[in-house]
N, C-alpha and C positions, 0 to 999 in steps of 0.2 A: 855118428847118429845125431839127430837134431835134439837140442835141449828144449824144455818147455818154453823158455824165453825166446828162443829162436823161432819156434812154431808160431807163437803169438805175433812176433815181428813179421814173419813171412805172411801171415794172414792179413795184417795191416797193409803190407806192401802189395799183396795180391789185389786188395780192394783199390789201392791207389792206381795200380796198373790198369785195371779194368775200367775205372772211371776215366782215366786218360784216354784209353782206346775209344770209348764211346764219345768223348769230346772231339776226337779227331775224325769221326765219320762224316762223310760228305752227305749232302741232301739226297743224292741218288742211291745211297746205301753202300757205296764203295769207300775205300780208304786210300788216301794218298801216301806217299813215302814220308814226307815231312809235314810238320804242323801247318806250314804256310802253303802246302800244295793244293792245287785246284783240280788235279787230274787223278782219278782213281787208277790203281794198278791191280792186276789179277793177283800178283804175289802177295802184296800187303793185305788185300781184301780177304783172301783165303786164310792167311795166318790169323788175321784179326777175328774172323768168324769162328775158326777152330779154337782160338784162345778163349773167347767168350763162352763157347760151348763147353770147353773143358772146365772152366771155372764155375759153370752153372749160373752164369749171368745172362739174362735175356737180352737179345738184340732186338730192340723195338722196331727196327726196319729190316728184319731178316728177309722178308719177302722181296723187298727192294734190292737187298744185297744179292739174293739168288737170281733175281731177274736181270740185274746188271751183269753178273757173271755169265748168264745165259746169252746175253747180247754179244758176248765175245766169241761165241762158238762160230767156227767157220765151216764151209761146205764139206771139208774133209773129215769133220767130226772133232778135230782138235780145237784148242782155244788160243786166242791171241793174248799177248801180255797186257794190252790196253786198247781202248777205243781208237779207231783210225788205223790200226795195224791189221793187215789182211793175212799175215802169216801165222800159222799155229806154231807154238813152241813148247818148251819144257813146262811152262806153267799149267799145261793141261793136267799134269799129275796132281797139282795142288787143287785145281778145280774139282777133279774127281774125288779127292779126299773131302773137300768142303761139301759137295753134293751128297756123298755117302753119309756124312755125319750131321748134316743140317737140313735134311728133309727134302732132298730132290733126287733120291736114289733112282727113280724111274727114268731119269734123263741121263744116266751114266753110260749107257751102252755105246753111243758114238765115240765118247772119249776113250773108253776101253779099247774099242776096235782100232782107233788111231794109234794108241800106244802099242798095241800088239803088232801093228804093221811097220813100226819104226825101229831102226837100229843104226848104229854108227857105221860109217863107210868102211872102217878098217876090217869089219867082219862080213862085208858084202861079198857076193860071189865074184864080182868083177875084180875087186882088190885081191882076193884069194887066188883067182886064176892068173892074174898078172904076176903076182909074186912067185907062183909055181912055175910059170913059163920062164921067167927071168931068173929064177933061183935066188930070190931075194928074201931072206928070212926076216920076220918082223923084229924090231929092236927089243921088244919085250913080249910076253905071252899075250896073245889076242885070240883066244880060242872060243870066247863066249860073247854073245851079243849084249851090248849095253845100250844106253840111250844118249843121244847128243842134245845139245842145247836147242838146236834147230835142225830140221831135216836137211840131209845133204852134207853133213859134217861128221866128224869122228865123235866117239863116245867120251863122256867125261863122268867123273865120279858123282857129283851132286845130282845131275838129272837122272843118272842110273839108280842111285839110292832112293830118290824120291819116287821114281816110277815103280821100282820094286816094292816100295812101301805101299804106294797107292793100290797097286794090283793085289798085294796081299790082303788089304782091307776089302777089296772087291771080291776076292776069292772067298773070304770069310762069310760074305753075304750069300754066295751061290757057287756051287762047284762048276768048274769049267776047265777042261783039259788044256785048252789053248792058254788060258790065264796061268794055270799051274806051270806050264812049260816055260813061259817067259819069266815067271817069278824065279824059277830055278836057274834060268840063264842069267838073270840079274844077280842073284846070289853068287853064282859061280864067277861072274865077271868081277864082282867086288872082292871076292876072295883072291882071285888071280892078280888083281892090281894092288895087293898089299905090299907096302914098302919093306925094305930089309930091316928097318928099325922097328917094325911091328905095327905101325899105324898106316894112315892113308894120306895121300896128297890129292891134287886135283885131277890127275890123270895117269901119266906114265910112271912106271916104277924106276925107270932109268932114263937119263938124257945124256947124250954124248959120252956113253960108256961110264957115266958117273951115277951111282945110286941116288935116287931122289929122296929127300927127307920128307917125313910126314908132317902134317899140320894139325893142330887141335880141333879146329872147326870141322874139317873134312873127316877126321878120325871119328868124331862124334856122329856125324851124319851117316858115315859108312856103317858104324856099329848099330845105329838105329835100323838101317835097312837089313842088317844081318842079325836082328834080334832073335830069330828062330835058330840061329847056329850056336851050338853049345860052346862054352868057353874052352873046352878041351880041344875043339877043332880050330880055335884061334888063339893058340898059346901066347900069353903075355899081353893080349890086346886089352882086356879089361883093366889090368894093372897099369898099362900105359895111359889109358884114358883117365884113370883116377889121378895119376901123377900129373897129367896135363892140367887138371883143375887147379893145382897149386900155383899161386903167384900170378893169376890173371883175373881181371875184373871186367873183361870185355863181355858185354851182354850176350852177343851171339855165340861166342865160344863157350861160355859157361852153360848157356841154355842147352845147346846141342849135346854137350858132354853129359849133362845131368839127365836129359831126356833119354839118351842112349843107355846110360848106366842103370836108370830106374827101370827101363823096359827089359833090361837083361838081369834084373834082380841083384844088382851089385851094390853093396854098401859103399858110400862115399862121404867124405867130409862136406858139410854144408857151406862153409865159408861165410863171409860177411855180406849179406844182401845189400846193406846200406852203402857198400863200397862200389856197387855196380851202377854205372850211369847209363840211363836210357835216353837216347837222343832222337829217336824216330819211331815210326809206327812198328817197324819190324822188331826193334828192341823191346818195346812194350809188349808186343804179341808173344815173342819167344820167351820172355821172362814169365808172362802169365801162363804159358804152356808148361814151362819147367816147374814153376811153383805148384801148379795144379797137379802135375805128375807126382811131385814129392808128397803132396797131400793125399795121393791115392788114385788120381784120375789122369792117367797118361793116355791122351786121345790117340797117340800114335801106336800104342801097344796093340798088337794083334792077338 
């Protein structure tokens, strides 16, 4: 549990982080990855917008931010990662979250439809038919459809967890059986890809007949996507995530673990915030999101 001194310190840090985020914003409303960056990215822009929203800090150029994100929408309804790229990719899930939370809910349907129509190649009908004809079993369970980084490739954990999370938030706004089905598929895929040690890595649970180890960051992101799943159905996962918090001061790792544990109502040690070094927009945004969650406003909580 946090002490009074820690709470005050976290409040001061939160203010520092949000001020830094606002200073990094470009004139067109987007955010670059680094302080010296001149090109906005969908990923950093979405996380920065969500962070300011979670912290209750106004974004003076929010309309510009939303318009800039809107300019990344492609004809298929998905969103490109930055200007000049014509291919929609995984960042569509982040744009959907930003639109749902930051005032552009009426523009979310094309993004939802694009996500509903996308799945990894390993669960596509052609792959399944080929394996059946050739009698080639998959190297690890692949029974549920997840999401790839980009269409035409296999599913990975992070895009699946983020798509599942975004669609859960969309489902909370309005009932839709198609969205509900893909949310359950995403949850099932994440559960199916759990490593033997109880956490999650980036994709496969086994490689070359060797069990794959889990990683802290992906374990946190997976548990956030699985926040509706009771701890009894994921034995040891919460405890593993708490243990992973110890001994690390990497901003992204600490942030995702804290966001997941807070969303799952798990008590965890706060650690020393001053030991965490933020080096880029993503770091500042994720620390803002995590500290806002600890203060009671986890924007990812469904």
